[in-house]
C-alpha positions in Angstrom: 55.8 90.9 -88.1 52.7 92.3 -89.9 49.6 93.6 -88.0 46.2 92.7 -89.4 42.8 94.2 -88.6 40.6 91.9 -86.6 38.1 91.7 -89.4 36.4 95.1 -89.8 37.3 96.2 -86.3 39.8 99.0 -86.0 42.1 97.1 -83.6 45.2 95.4 -85.1 46.6 92.1 -84.0 50.0 90.6 -84.8 49.8 88.0 -87.5 51.3 85.5 -85.0 50.2 85.5 -81.4 50.8 83.4 -78.3 48.4 81.3 -76.3 48.4 79.8 -72.8 46.5 76.6 -73.5 48.3 73.4 -72.3 51.5 75.1 -71.3 50.7 77.7 -68.6 50.1 75.8 -65.3 50.6 72.4 -66.9 54.2 72.6 -68.2 55.7 75.7 -66.5 55.2 78.6 -64.1 55.7 82.4 -63.9 59.5 82.6 -64.7 59.2 80.4 -67.8 56.1 82.4 -68.9 58.0 85.6 -68.6 60.9 84.3 -70.8 58.5 82.9 -73.4 56.2 86.0 -73.5 59.2 88.3 -73.7 60.7 86.3 -76.7 57.3 86.6 -78.5 56.9 90.3 -77.6 60.3 91.2 -78.8 59.5 89.4 -82.1 56.4 91.8 -82.5 53.7 89.7 -80.9 51.0 91.9 -79.3 48.2 89.4 -78.6 48.2 86.9 -75.8 45.3 84.4 -75.5 43.9 82.8 -72.4 40.7 81.3 -70.9 39.2 80.7 -67.5 39.3 76.9 -68.2 43.0 76.7 -68.9 44.6 74.7 -66.0 41.5 75.6 -64.0 42.4 79.3 -63.8 46.1 78.8 -63.2 47.0 79.9 -66.7 45.5 83.3 -66.1 47.2 83.6 -62.7 50.5 82.8 -64.2 50.0 85.2 -67.1 48.8 87.9 -64.8 51.9 87.6 -62.5 54.2 87.6 -65.6 52.6 90.7 -67.0 52.8 92.5 -63.6 56.5 91.7 -63.3 57.3 92.5 -67.0 55.8 95.9 -66.6 54.9 96.4 -70.2 52.7 99.5 -71.0 49.1 98.3 -71.1 48.4 100.0 -74.5 51.1 97.9 -76.1 49.5 94.4 -75.8 46.1 92.7 -76.2 44.8 90.1 -73.8 41.8 87.7 -74.2 39.9 85.4 -71.9 37.2 82.9 -72.7 34.2 82.1 -70.6 32.3 78.8 -70.3 34.0 76.3 -68.0 34.6 78.2 -64.7 34.1 75.5 -62.1 32.0 72.6 -60.8 29.1 74.5 -59.4 25.7 74.6 -61.3 26.2 78.2 -62.3 30.0 78.1 -62.8 29.7 77.0 -66.4 27.8 78.0 -69.6 26.8 81.3 -71.0 24.2 82.6 -68.5 24.2 86.3 -67.7 25.4 85.4 -64.2 28.3 83.3 -65.3 29.5 85.6 -68.0 29.6 88.6 -65.6 31.2 86.6 -62.8 33.5 84.8 -65.1 34.9 88.0 -66.5 35.3 89.5 -63.1 37.2 86.5 -61.8 39.4 86.4 -64.9 40.3 90.0 -64.4 41.3 89.3 -60.8 43.5 86.4 -61.9 45.1 88.4 -64.7 45.5 91.5 -62.4 44.0 93.7 -65.2 41.3 96.3 -65.3 40.0 95.0 -68.6 40.7 92.4 -71.3 40.7 93.5 -74.9 38.7 90.4 -76.1 36.3 88.1 -74.4 34.9 85.0 -76.0 32.1 82.6 -75.5 34.3 79.6 -75.3 31.6 77.2 -76.7 27.9 77.5 -77.6 25.5 76.9 -74.7 22.3 75.1 -75.8 20.9 75.6 -72.3 21.0 79.4 -72.4 19.1 81.6 -74.9 21.5 83.4 -77.3 19.6 86.6 -76.4 20.7 86.3 -72.8 24.3 85.7 -73.8 24.3 88.8 -76.1 22.9 91.0 -73.4 25.6 89.7 -70.9 28.5 90.4 -73.2 27.2 93.9 -73.9 26.9 94.6 -70.2 30.6 93.6 -69.8 31.6 95.9 -72.6 29.5 98.8 -71.3 31.3 98.4 -67.9 34.6 98.8 -69.7 35.8 95.3 -68.7 36.3 94.2 -72.3 36.4 96.0 -75.7 35.3 93.4 -78.1 33.4 90.1 -77.7 33.4 87.0 -79.9 32.7 83.3 -80.1 34.8 80.1 -80.2 33.7 77.1 -82.2 30.1 78.3 -82.6 28.3 77.3 -85.8 27.8 79.9 -88.4 24.0 79.7 -87.8 24.5 80.4 -84.1 26.7 83.4 -84.9 24.2 84.7 -87.3 21.4 84.5 -84.7 23.5 86.5 -82.3 24.3 89.0 -84.9 20.7 89.4 -86.0 19.5 89.8 -82.4 22.2 92.4 -81.5 21.5 94.4 -84.7 17.7 94.5 -84.0 18.2 95.6 -80.4 21.0 98.2 -81.0 23.6 96.0 -79.2 27.1 95.1 -80.0 27.2 91.8 -82.1 30.1 89.4 -81.8 33.0 90.6 -84.1 35.3 87.7 -84.2 35.4 83.9 -84.1 38.1 81.7 -82.7 38.1 78.5 -84.7 40.6 75.6 -85.0 42.3 75.9 -88.4 45.1 73.9 -89.8 45.9 71.6 -92.7 44.0 68.7 -91.1 41.0 70.7 -89.8 39.8 73.3 -92.3 36.4 72.6 -93.8 34.4 74.7 -91.2 36.8 77.6 -91.5 36.9 77.6 -95.3 33.3 76.7 -96.1 30.8 77.1 -93.3 32.3 80.4 -92.1 32.7 82.0 -95.5 29.6 84.2 -95.2 30.9 85.6 -91.9 34.0 87.0 -93.6 32.3 88.2 -96.8 29.0 89.5 -95.5 29.8 90.5 -91.9 33.5 91.2 -91.9 34.4 88.9 -89.1 37.9 88.6 -87.8 39.4 85.3 -86.7 41.9 84.3 -84.0 42.7 80.8 -85.1 44.1 78.1 -82.8 45.9 74.7 -83.1 47.8 75.6 -86.3 50.1 72.7 -85.8 47.3 70.2 -85.0 48.7 69.5 -81.5 52.2 69.3 -82.8 51.6 66.7 -85.5 52.2 69.2 -88.2 55.7 69.9 -86.8 56.8 66.4 -88.0 58.1 65.5 -84.5 55.9 62.4 -84.5 56.8 61.2 -88.0 58.9 58.3 -86.7 56.0 57.0 -84.6 57.6 58.0 -81.3 56.3 60.5 -78.7 59.0 62.7 -77.2 59.3 62.6 -73.4 58.5 66.4 -73.1 55.6 66.3 -75.6 52.1 67.5 -74.4 50.8 64.2 -75.7 52.4 62.6 -72.6 50.5 64.9 -70.2 48.0 63.0 -68.0 45.0 65.1 -69.3 45.9 64.8 -72.9 45.4 61.1 -73.7 43.2 62.1 -76.6 46.1 63.9 -78.2 48.3 60.8 -77.9 45.7 58.9 -80.0 45.5 61.8 -82.5 49.3 61.9 -83.2 49.4 58.2 -83.8 46.8 58.3 -86.6 48.5 56.4 -89.4 46.7 58.1 -92.3 47.7 61.5 -91.0 51.3 60.3 -90.3 51.6 59.2 -93.9 50.5 62.7 -95.0 53.0 64.4 -92.6 55.8 62.4 -94.2 54.9 63.9 -97.6 54.6 67.4 -96.2 58.1 67.0 -94.6 59.5 66.6 -98.2 57.9 69.9 -99.2 59.3 71.7 -96.2 62.8 70.2 -97.0 62.6 71.4 -100.6 61.8 74.9 -99.3 64.6 74.9 -96.8 62.3 75.5 -93.8 61.0 73.5 -90.9 57.7 71.7 -91.2 56.3 73.8 -88.3 57.2 77.1 -90.1 55.6 75.8 -93.3 52.5 74.8 -91.5 52.2 78.2 -89.8 52.9 80.0 -93.0 50.1 77.9 -94.7 47.6 79.2 -92.2 48.9 82.8 -92.6 48.3 82.6 -96.4 44.6 82.6 -95.9 43.3 86.2 -96.1 40.5 85.5 -93.6 43.0 84.8 -90.8 43.5 87.7 -88.6 46.1 86.1 -86.3 47.4 82.6 -85.7 47.6 81.6 -82.0 50.9 79.7 -81.4 51.9 77.8 -78.3 55.4 77.2 -76.9 57.0 75.5 -73.9 60.5 76.8 -74.7 62.0 80.0 -76.0 63.5 78.1 -78.9 60.1 77.1 -80.1 59.0 80.7 -80.1 62.0 81.7 -82.1 61.4 79.0 -84.6 57.6 79.7 -84.9 58.2 83.5 -85.4 60.3 82.8 -88.5 57.1 81.7 -90.3 56.3 85.3 -91.0 59.6 85.5 -93.0 59.0 82.4 -95.2 55.3 82.7 -96.1 56.3 84.3 -99.4 58.0 81.0 -100.3 54.6 79.4 -100.4 53.9 80.4 -104.0 50.7 79.2 -105.8 52.7 76.2 -107.1 53.8 75.2 -103.6 50.2 75.7 -102.2 48.9 73.5 -105.0 51.5 70.9 -104.1 50.4 71.0 -100.4 46.8 70.8 -101.4 47.4 67.6 -103.5 48.9 66.0 -100.4 46.4 67.1 -97.7 43.2 66.8 -99.7 42.9 63.1 -98.7 42.2 64.1 -95.1 38.6 64.8 -94.4 37.8 66.5 -91.1 
């Protein structure tokens, strides 16, 4: 496992990390979380991603209990939360000063932690001035409840506005973005966000590297496995996604590349994301220890993705426009 700077920040994150979305609270509880987190930790993972919205807070409760029982030294791991969808009340969502402060406090209670390392604005909030949001995240950092703040799926223009306001008022600007990035969803990361890396030194904690499992090849035969997240009641949208015929045709061709390399399609897909120098860490997901073990091997095979192999992959995936 290699450790990369989170952009120009001094903190280092493992190139592969582990997230709680979908699985924690939806597919398993504390005991399974402990096993999966331990497998990732033993492989060198030091960053675990979460959010107040995941399983309506249950994901943070489960991770918090798991961390408590595992007893790892707090200095040895990094935890994130994301604030936006905190409940059904009129002030339980969005990026107001009130919800950001209360959302972080509630997340810390669920996680049983004194602080998180990273806190994100989970989505942009058109109903709240960016200035108010910047002030709120700075307040959280000044209180020692988070060390860094960032954004998730904001536009580059919105991020630049937050950056400019923070600089002009001697405040901490966001220092990282959490975008979706994979072979089927890459234009925003590679094109729109380019100035953020080059001019501002932003770090990235990318999510959905396997496009909801489609880039593992497990849907290549047109069947959805019983234990797939696409069968979960709240993930009907994913079932439609993995049955996209154009993308299935592309995954069949990608499977041939992986076979020629002697690796799984999931490992190749993760390694492809890792090859981008603007990626700080790739957030993986897993519902089984065996999935963690397979995913972690991606760090060993990324050197197999030579320029020729990357060109071959590009010639296959360029037909997909996201």
